[in-house]
C-alpha positions as CSV (number, residue, x, y, z in Angstrom):
1,M,26.2,-218.7,-90.7
2,T,26.2,-215.3,-92.4
3,S,23.1,-214.4,-94.4
4,R,23.4,-212.7,-97.8
5,A,21.9,-209.6,-96.3
6,D,25.0,-209.2,-94.1
7,L,27.4,-209.4,-97.0
8,P,29.0,-206.2,-98.5
9,Y,28.3,-204.8,-102.0
10,R,30.9,-205.3,-104.7
11,P,32.3,-202.0,-105.9
12,C,31.8,-201.5,-109.6
13,A,32.0,-198.8,-112.3
14,G,29.8,-198.2,-115.3
15,A,30.2,-196.4,-118.6
16,V,27.4,-194.6,-120.4
17,L,28.9,-194.2,-124.0
18,I,27.1,-191.5,-125.9
19,N,27.6,-191.1,-129.6
20,R,27.5,-187.9,-131.6
21,A,23.8,-188.4,-132.3
22,G,23.0,-188.5,-128.6
23,L,22.3,-192.3,-128.5
24,V,24.0,-194.6,-126.0
25,F,25.7,-198.0,-126.4
26,V,24.0,-201.1,-125.2
27,G,25.3,-204.6,-125.5
28,H,23.3,-207.8,-125.5
29,R,24.8,-210.1,-122.9
30,A,26.3,-213.2,-124.5
31,D,25.6,-215.3,-121.4
32,L,21.9,-214.6,-121.7
33,E,21.6,-215.3,-125.4
34,G,18.4,-217.2,-126.1
35,T,17.0,-216.8,-122.6
36,P,13.2,-216.6,-122.9
37,D,11.6,-213.4,-121.4
38,A,15.0,-212.0,-120.5
39,A,15.9,-208.3,-120.9
40,P,19.6,-209.1,-121.5
41,W,20.9,-205.6,-122.5
42,Q,23.3,-203.5,-120.5
43,M,25.9,-200.8,-120.7
44,P,29.5,-201.6,-120.0
45,Q,30.2,-202.1,-116.3
46,G,32.3,-204.2,-114.0
47,G,34.3,-204.5,-110.8
48,I,36.8,-202.0,-109.5
49,D,40.2,-203.5,-108.9
50,N,42.2,-202.9,-105.7
51,G,43.8,-199.5,-105.9
52,E,41.9,-198.5,-109.0
53,S,39.8,-195.3,-109.1
54,P,36.2,-195.7,-110.2
55,L,36.9,-193.5,-113.3
56,D,39.9,-195.7,-114.3
57,A,37.7,-198.8,-113.8
58,A,35.0,-197.4,-116.0
59,R,37.5,-196.6,-118.8
60,R,39.1,-200.1,-118.4
61,E,35.7,-201.9,-118.5
62,L,34.7,-199.9,-121.5
63,W,37.9,-201.0,-123.3
64,E,37.6,-204.7,-122.1
65,E,34.0,-205.0,-123.2
66,T,33.9,-202.8,-126.4
67,S,37.5,-202.0,-127.4
68,V,36.6,-198.3,-127.3
69,R,39.2,-195.8,-126.2
70,S,38.2,-192.7,-128.2
71,V,36.2,-191.0,-125.6
72,E,36.0,-187.8,-123.5
73,L,34.6,-187.6,-120.0
74,L,31.3,-185.8,-119.9
75,G,30.2,-186.3,-116.4
76,E,30.0,-188.4,-113.2
77,A,26.8,-189.6,-111.5
78,P,26.2,-187.6,-108.3
79,E,26.1,-190.7,-106.1
80,W,26.8,-194.4,-105.9
81,Y,23.9,-196.7,-106.9
82,R,23.4,-200.2,-105.6
83,Y,21.3,-203.2,-106.1
84,D,21.0,-206.7,-104.5
85,V,21.4,-209.7,-106.7
86,P,18.3,-211.9,-106.4
87,D,18.9,-215.1,-104.4
88,D,18.1,-217.4,-107.3
89,L,20.8,-215.7,-109.4
90,A,23.4,-215.4,-106.6
91,T,25.8,-218.2,-107.5
92,G,29.5,-218.6,-107.2
93,R,31.3,-215.6,-105.7
94,F,28.0,-213.6,-105.2
95,Q,26.5,-216.4,-103.1
96,R,29.5,-216.4,-100.7
97,K,31.1,-213.0,-101.0
98,W,28.7,-210.2,-102.2
99,R,25.2,-209.1,-101.5
100,G,25.0,-207.2,-104.8
101,Q,26.8,-204.3,-106.4
102,T,27.4,-200.7,-105.6
103,Q,28.2,-198.7,-108.8
104,K,29.6,-195.4,-109.8
105,W,28.7,-194.3,-113.3
106,F,30.4,-192.0,-115.8
107,A,29.2,-190.6,-119.1
108,F,31.6,-190.4,-122.0
109,R,31.2,-188.9,-125.5
110,F,32.3,-191.4,-128.1
111,L,34.7,-189.6,-130.4
112,G,35.4,-192.6,-132.7
113,T,33.5,-194.3,-135.4
114,D,31.4,-197.5,-135.1
115,D,34.2,-199.6,-136.6
116,E,36.2,-199.0,-133.4
117,I,33.7,-201.0,-131.5
118,N,34.7,-204.7,-131.4
119,I,32.6,-206.7,-129.0
120,L,33.7,-210.1,-130.4
121,R,37.4,-209.5,-129.7
122,P,37.2,-206.8,-127.0
123,G,40.3,-205.3,-125.4
124,G,42.4,-206.3,-128.4
125,G,41.2,-209.9,-128.0
126,S,42.6,-210.3,-124.5
127,H,39.2,-210.6,-122.8
128,P,36.2,-212.9,-123.4
129,A,33.2,-211.4,-125.2
130,E,30.7,-210.0,-122.8
131,F,28.2,-209.1,-125.5
132,S,26.9,-211.0,-128.5
133,R,25.6,-207.9,-130.3
134,W,25.2,-204.2,-129.7
135,D,23.1,-201.2,-130.7
136,W,22.7,-197.4,-130.1
137,K,19.5,-196.5,-128.2
138,P,18.0,-193.4,-126.6
139,L,19.1,-193.3,-123.0
140,S,15.4,-193.0,-121.9
141,E,14.7,-196.5,-123.4
142,V,17.6,-198.3,-121.8
143,P,16.0,-199.0,-118.4
144,S,13.3,-201.1,-120.1
145,L,16.0,-203.2,-121.8
146,V,17.7,-204.5,-118.7
147,V,16.9,-207.2,-116.2
148,A,14.3,-206.2,-113.7
149,F,16.5,-206.1,-110.7
150,K,18.8,-203.6,-112.4
151,R,16.1,-201.3,-113.7
152,P,16.0,-198.9,-110.7
153,I,19.7,-198.3,-111.1
154,Y,19.4,-197.7,-114.9
155,E,16.5,-195.3,-114.2
156,Q,18.7,-193.3,-111.9
157,V,21.6,-193.4,-114.4
158,A,19.2,-192.2,-117.2
159,A,18.0,-189.4,-115.0
160,A,21.5,-188.4,-114.0
161,F,22.8,-188.2,-117.6
162,A,19.6,-187.1,-119.5
163,D,21.0,-183.7,-120.2
164,L,24.3,-185.2,-121.7
165,A,22.6,-187.8,-124.0
166,V,22.0,-185.2,-126.7
167,P,23.5,-184.7,-130.1
168,A,27.0,-183.2,-130.1
């Protein structure tokens, strides 16, 4: 029997959406709504489809989770970051297929207005809502808002893009 430690990491892409004030988008995960002691915020992220580039995946995930398309690319993280999903949270496909995730992150400047953001009917209503609410936060605060096992990744992302998360 294969142990989870022998499983590969799921390739994913993430999007750091920075508004004109230098704040970043965070969404409150709908599936963790009402969970006591949870830190259920995160930035848009998700799996890379077969044949899709990481940048294309980051743009797609941003659209599918927020409906945002009015962006310009500011930067790419210098490396891939990865984390293991804790055993008690590894259910379904993660339990059988993946050890965790390896992620490539991109920073985008948001060129639109807040009314472009639609988390309740994201991607034009063609995707289920990932987030129940959202906010703009300083990038330096975001690592403290996410689940503990993702914090080291978010700290690396915050360090990688600190010079970009500034007013335009």
